[in-house]
C-alpha positions as CSV (number, residue, x, y, z in Angstrom):
1,M,99.5,174.1,79.1
2,Q,96.4,172.8,77.5
3,S,96.2,169.8,75.1
4,I,93.1,170.5,72.9
5,S,93.1,167.9,70.2
6,P,95.1,165.4,68.2
7,E,97.4,167.0,65.7
8,I,95.7,165.4,62.7
9,I,92.4,163.6,62.4
10,F,91.2,161.3,59.6
11,R,87.5,160.5,59.6
12,G,85.1,158.7,57.3
13,N,84.7,155.4,55.6
14,Y,88.2,155.3,54.2
15,A,90.1,157.1,57.0
16,W,92.5,154.3,57.6
17,D,93.5,154.0,53.9
18,E,93.9,157.8,53.7
19,S,96.2,157.9,56.7
20,L,98.7,155.4,55.5
21,P,101.0,157.8,53.6
22,L,101.3,160.1,56.6
23,I,101.9,157.1,59.0
24,S,104.7,156.0,56.8
25,K,106.4,159.4,57.1
26,L,105.9,159.5,60.9
27,T,107.1,156.0,61.9
28,K,109.3,153.3,60.6
29,S,108.9,150.8,63.4
30,P,105.4,151.0,65.0
31,L,104.0,148.7,67.6
32,I,100.3,147.8,67.2
33,L,98.6,147.6,70.6
34,G,95.3,145.7,70.9
35,R,93.4,143.4,73.1
36,G,90.4,141.2,72.3
37,I,90.1,138.2,69.9
38,Q,86.9,139.8,68.5
39,T,89.0,142.6,66.9
40,S,91.9,140.5,65.8
41,N,90.8,140.6,62.1
42,L,91.0,144.4,62.1
43,R,94.4,144.4,63.8
44,N,95.6,141.9,61.2
45,K,94.4,144.2,58.4
46,I,96.3,147.1,60.0
47,F,99.4,144.9,60.4
48,I,99.4,143.8,56.7
49,D,98.7,147.3,55.4
50,L,101.6,148.7,57.4
51,K,103.9,145.8,56.2
52,N,102.9,146.8,52.7
53,Q,104.2,150.2,53.4
54,N,107.6,148.6,54.1
55,L,107.4,149.4,57.8
56,S,109.0,147.2,60.5
57,V,105.8,146.3,62.4
58,S,105.4,144.5,65.7
59,S,102.4,143.9,67.9
60,A,101.4,143.3,71.5
61,N,98.1,142.6,73.2
62,L,96.8,143.7,76.6
63,Q,95.9,140.9,79.0
64,Y,93.7,143.1,81.3
65,D,92.2,146.6,81.4
66,C,94.4,149.7,81.2
67,C,96.5,148.6,84.3
68,Y,100.1,149.3,85.4
69,E,101.0,145.6,85.1
70,D,100.1,145.5,81.4
71,I,101.7,148.9,80.8
72,S,105.0,147.8,82.3
73,R,105.0,144.5,80.3
74,V,104.3,146.2,77.0
75,K,106.8,149.0,77.7
76,N,109.5,146.4,77.9
77,I,108.4,145.0,74.6
78,L,108.6,148.5,73.0
79,L,112.1,149.1,74.4
80,K,113.2,145.6,73.3
81,N,111.9,146.2,69.8
82,N,113.1,149.8,69.7
83,N,109.7,150.8,68.4
84,D,109.4,154.5,67.4
85,S,105.6,154.8,67.8
86,V,102.5,153.1,69.3
87,I,99.4,152.5,67.2
88,A,96.6,151.8,69.7
89,A,93.8,150.0,67.9
90,G,90.7,149.0,69.9
91,G,88.4,150.2,72.6
92,G,88.9,152.8,75.3
93,K,91.2,150.7,77.6
94,V,93.5,149.9,74.6
95,L,93.6,153.6,73.6
96,D,94.3,154.8,77.1
97,S,97.1,152.2,77.5
98,G,98.7,153.2,74.1
99,K,98.6,156.9,74.9
100,Y,100.2,156.3,78.4
101,L,103.0,154.1,76.9
102,A,103.8,156.6,74.1
103,D,103.8,159.5,76.6
104,S,106.1,157.7,79.0
105,L,108.6,156.9,76.1
106,N,108.2,160.2,74.4
107,I,107.2,158.7,71.1
108,P,104.1,159.4,68.9
109,C,100.8,157.8,69.6
110,I,98.3,157.0,66.8
111,T,94.9,156.1,68.0
112,V,92.5,153.9,65.9
113,P,89.2,153.4,67.7
114,F,87.3,150.3,66.9
115,S,84.0,151.6,68.5
116,A,82.3,154.8,69.5
117,S,82.1,153.8,73.1
118,T,84.3,156.6,74.4
119,C,86.3,159.6,73.3
120,A,89.6,158.0,74.5
121,G,91.0,158.3,71.0
122,W,91.0,162.1,71.3
123,T,92.1,163.0,74.8
124,A,95.4,163.6,76.7
125,L,94.2,161.5,79.6
126,S,94.5,157.8,80.6
127,N,92.2,156.1,83.1
128,I,94.2,153.5,85.1
129,Y,92.5,150.4,86.6
130,T,93.6,147.3,88.5
131,K,93.9,144.0,86.7
132,D,90.4,143.3,88.0
133,G,88.9,146.5,86.5
134,Q,88.8,148.6,89.6
135,F,89.4,152.3,88.9
136,I,92.6,153.7,90.4
137,E,93.3,157.2,89.0
138,D,93.2,159.5,86.0
139,V,96.6,160.4,84.6
140,A,97.0,163.6,82.6
141,L,99.4,163.1,79.6
142,G,101.7,165.6,77.9
143,S,99.7,165.7,74.7
144,C,96.8,164.3,72.7
145,P,97.6,161.6,70.2
146,K,99.6,162.7,67.2
147,I,97.1,161.2,64.8
148,L,93.5,160.0,65.4
149,I,92.1,157.7,62.7
150,Y,88.3,157.5,63.1
151,D,87.4,155.0,60.3
152,H,83.7,154.5,60.1
153,K,84.2,151.0,58.5
154,F,86.0,150.0,61.7
155,I,83.4,151.5,64.0
156,Q,80.7,149.6,62.1
157,T,82.1,146.3,63.2
158,A,81.5,147.1,66.9
159,P,78.5,145.6,68.8
160,S,75.6,148.1,69.0
161,R,76.1,148.0,72.8
162,T,79.3,150.0,72.4
163,L,77.4,152.8,70.7
164,A,74.8,152.9,73.4
165,S,77.6,153.1,76.0
166,G,79.2,155.9,74.0
167,I,76.0,157.9,74.0
168,A,75.6,157.6,77.8
169,D,79.2,158.7,78.3
170,A,78.9,161.7,75.9
171,L,75.6,162.8,77.5
172,A,77.5,163.2,80.8
173,K,79.6,165.9,79.3
174,W,76.7,168.4,79.5
175,Y,75.3,167.3,82.8
176,E,78.6,167.3,84.6
177,S,80.4,170.3,83.1
178,S,77.3,172.6,83.2
179,I,77.0,172.2,86.9
180,T,80.7,172.2,87.9
181,S,81.9,175.0,85.5
182,S,79.0,177.3,84.6
183,A,80.2,180.0,87.0
184,I,83.8,180.0,85.8
185,D,84.7,183.3,84.1
186,D,86.7,181.7,81.2
187,G,85.6,182.1,77.6
188,L,86.9,178.8,76.4
189,V,85.3,176.9,79.3
190,Q,81.9,178.6,78.6
191,Q,82.3,177.7,74.9
192,A,83.1,174.1,75.8
193,I,79.9,173.9,77.9
194,Q,77.8,175.2,75.1
195,I,79.3,172.7,72.7
196,S,78.4,170.0,75.3
197,R,74.8,171.4,75.3
198,V,74.6,171.0,71.5
199,L,76.1,167.6,71.8
200,R,73.5,166.6,74.3
201,D,70.7,167.8,72.1
202,Q,72.0,165.9,69.1
203,L,72.3,162.7,71.2
204,L,68.8,163.0,72.5
205,I,67.4,163.7,69.0
206,D,69.4,161.2,66.9
207,G,70.7,158.7,69.5
208,E,67.9,156.1,69.1
209,K,67.9,156.5,65.2
210,A,71.6,155.8,65.2
211,F,71.4,152.9,67.5
212,K,68.5,151.2,65.7
213,G,69.2,152.2,62.1
214,Q,71.5,150.9,59.4
215,Y,75.0,152.3,58.9
216,E,74.7,153.0,55.3
217,N,73.1,156.2,54.2
218,N,72.2,157.0,57.8
219,P,73.3,160.6,58.7
220,S,72.1,160.0,62.3
221,W,74.5,157.0,62.7
222,R,77.4,159.0,61.2
223,N,76.7,162.1,63.3
224,I,76.3,160.2,66.6
225,V,79.4,158.0,66.3
226,E,81.4,161.2,65.6
227,A,79.6,163.0,68.5
228,C,80.7,160.2,70.9
229,G,84.2,159.7,69.7
230,L,85.2,163.2,68.5
231,T,83.0,166.0,69.8
232,A,83.0,164.6,73.3
233,G,86.8,164.8,73.3
234,L,86.7,168.3,71.9
235,V,84.6,169.5,74.9
236,G,87.3,168.3,77.3
237,G,90.1,169.7,75.1
238,I,88.7,173.2,74.9
239,G,87.4,173.2,78.5
240,G,90.5,171.7,80.0
241,E,90.6,170.7,83.6
242,K,88.2,173.5,84.5
243,C,85.5,171.7,82.4
244,R,85.2,168.9,84.9
245,T,83.5,165.6,85.5
246,A,81.4,165.4,88.6
247,A,79.2,162.9,90.3
248,A,78.4,160.7,87.3
249,H,82.0,159.7,86.9
250,A,82.7,159.7,90.6
251,I,80.0,157.1,91.1
252,H,81.3,155.1,88.0
253,N,84.7,154.9,89.6
254,A,83.1,153.7,92.9
255,I,80.9,151.1,91.2
256,T,84.0,149.6,89.5
257,Q,85.4,148.8,93.0
258,I,82.8,146.0,93.3
259,I,84.0,143.1,91.3
260,T,81.2,141.3,89.4
261,P,81.3,138.2,87.1
262,N,79.9,140.3,84.2
263,K,81.9,143.2,82.7
264,F,80.1,146.4,81.9
265,L,81.3,149.1,79.6
266,H,82.5,152.5,80.9
267,G,79.5,154.4,79.5
268,E,77.0,151.9,80.8
269,I,78.1,152.6,84.4
270,V,78.4,156.3,83.8
271,G,74.8,156.4,82.6
272,V,73.7,155.0,86.0
273,G,75.9,157.5,87.7
274,L,74.3,160.3,85.7
275,L,70.8,159.4,86.9
276,L,72.1,159.4,90.5
277,Q,73.9,162.7,90.0
278,L,70.6,164.3,88.9
279,R,68.8,162.9,91.9
280,L,71.5,164.4,94.1
281,E,71.0,167.7,92.4
282,E,67.3,167.5,93.1
283,M,67.8,166.6,96.7
284,K,70.7,168.8,97.7
285,N,70.6,171.7,95.2
286,K,66.8,172.1,94.8
287,N,67.2,171.6,91.0
288,K,63.5,171.5,89.9
289,L,64.5,170.4,86.4
290,A,66.4,167.3,87.6
291,D,63.4,165.1,87.7
292,Q,62.4,166.1,84.2
293,S,65.9,165.4,83.0
294,I,65.8,161.9,84.6
295,K,62.5,161.1,82.9
296,Q,63.9,162.3,79.5
297,L,67.1,160.2,79.9
298,L,65.2,157.1,81.1
299,V,63.2,157.1,77.9
300,L,66.3,157.1,75.7
301,M,68.3,154.8,77.9
302,K,65.6,152.1,77.8
303,E,65.4,152.4,74.0
304,L,69.2,151.9,74.0
305,N,69.0,148.9,76.3
306,L,71.2,150.7,78.8
307,P,71.2,149.7,82.5
308,T,69.4,152.3,84.6
309,T,70.1,150.9,88.1
310,I,73.1,149.6,89.9
311,A,71.2,146.3,90.3
312,Q,71.2,146.0,86.5
313,L,75.0,146.2,86.6
314,G,74.9,143.0,88.6
315,I,75.4,144.6,92.0
316,N,73.0,144.4,94.9
317,V,73.9,147.4,97.0
318,F,72.1,145.9,100.0
319,E,74.5,142.9,100.2
320,N,78.1,142.5,101.2
321,N,78.4,146.1,102.5
322,N,78.3,147.2,98.8
323,L,76.4,150.4,99.5
324,E,79.0,151.5,102.1
325,K,81.8,150.7,99.8
326,I,80.4,152.7,96.9
327,A,79.6,155.6,99.2
328,D,83.1,155.6,100.7
329,F,84.9,155.6,97.3
330,T,82.5,158.2,95.8
331,F,83.2,160.5,98.8
332,R,86.9,160.0,99.1
333,D,89.1,163.1,99.2
334,K,90.2,162.9,95.5
335,S,86.8,162.2,94.2
336,E,85.3,164.3,91.4
337,I,82.1,164.5,93.4
338,H,83.6,167.4,95.4
339,F,83.5,169.5,92.2
340,L,79.7,169.8,92.7
341,P,78.9,173.4,93.7
342,F,76.9,172.5,96.7
343,E,77.5,170.9,100.1
344,I,77.3,167.2,100.0
345,H,77.9,164.6,102.7
346,R,78.7,160.9,102.5
347,Q,75.2,160.1,104.0
348,D,73.6,161.9,101.1
349,I,75.2,159.4,98.7
350,V,74.0,156.5,100.8
351,E,70.5,157.9,100.9
352,V,70.2,158.7,97.2
353,I,71.6,155.3,96.1
354,A,69.4,153.4,98.6
355,N,66.2,155.2,97.5
356,F,67.2,154.8,93.8
357,E,67.8,151.1,94.1
358,Q,64.5,150.6,96.1
359,Q,62.8,152.6,93.3
360,K,61.4,155.1,95.8
361,I,61.6,157.6,93.0
362,K,59.3,158.8,90.3
363,T,60.3,157.3,86.9
């Protein structure tokens, strides 16, 4: 079975308003799931609009990331209220939590992303973390969300940092899937890889314009936010589990194991992992284009104010055994790094990260 996409997608400046009649048909007692104070105004608007549709609306907020403790607590709220749907409204961790909850209770999930930071509003997958933000596992869900509402007015309220993060995360689609899946003799997988190539090109061409430009009358902004939140999800939907993540996300998952005072966004960490993956390809797979790709990515990432080293993520890999911890988690048995089509050893990870952080590389 393959979950390719949400059943229905609304997108554009008035997507939320356009979705209300269908939501009213689908659910009578929805629970709005959110998180931060910064997005409370948007959630209040959603609450009021649904109340005006004569729906019995309730709400709950996450206290942490997408973690089992929060999921268990909110699940009890859903059961107590007898809610018949989950409307997950927020960033990636909220969307992943809402999808997981709806899947576990076999009720519809409606995703309403408030930023373009990930494609979590699209996918049939939830990333589970500890309360402190350490990655635990990916959980495959029974289906994609029933409805995805990608309202540009909502996305516009997000800090520009979230768009930069989304661009980095979406770029990884090409660099990871093209190396892990290019030899797979499956038409849909090959088509997914080619979509990810077009996605990469669009991000490289228009990413900076979208990040630095205005929202209004800016085709670059519109195209890039949809590339990050929609097209990136489509790549995974069409490609399925054969269109895999690789070292960039494996290194992301490992870096999250180091708890730091400052929180970094998913794509910000993935971007650093992507640079390290390319250096691994150069070192272990004799990829002569990897250095050129790194230089190309560094130009864009610096324009987007994205971190380009682990140190810029607030972690000194040469202290507190951090380098060993990151290498161990990156190389663990269940890690996506083992999808790389060449032999790799734990020591290779140590060497690449150490050289990278000491800047013994051409940039």
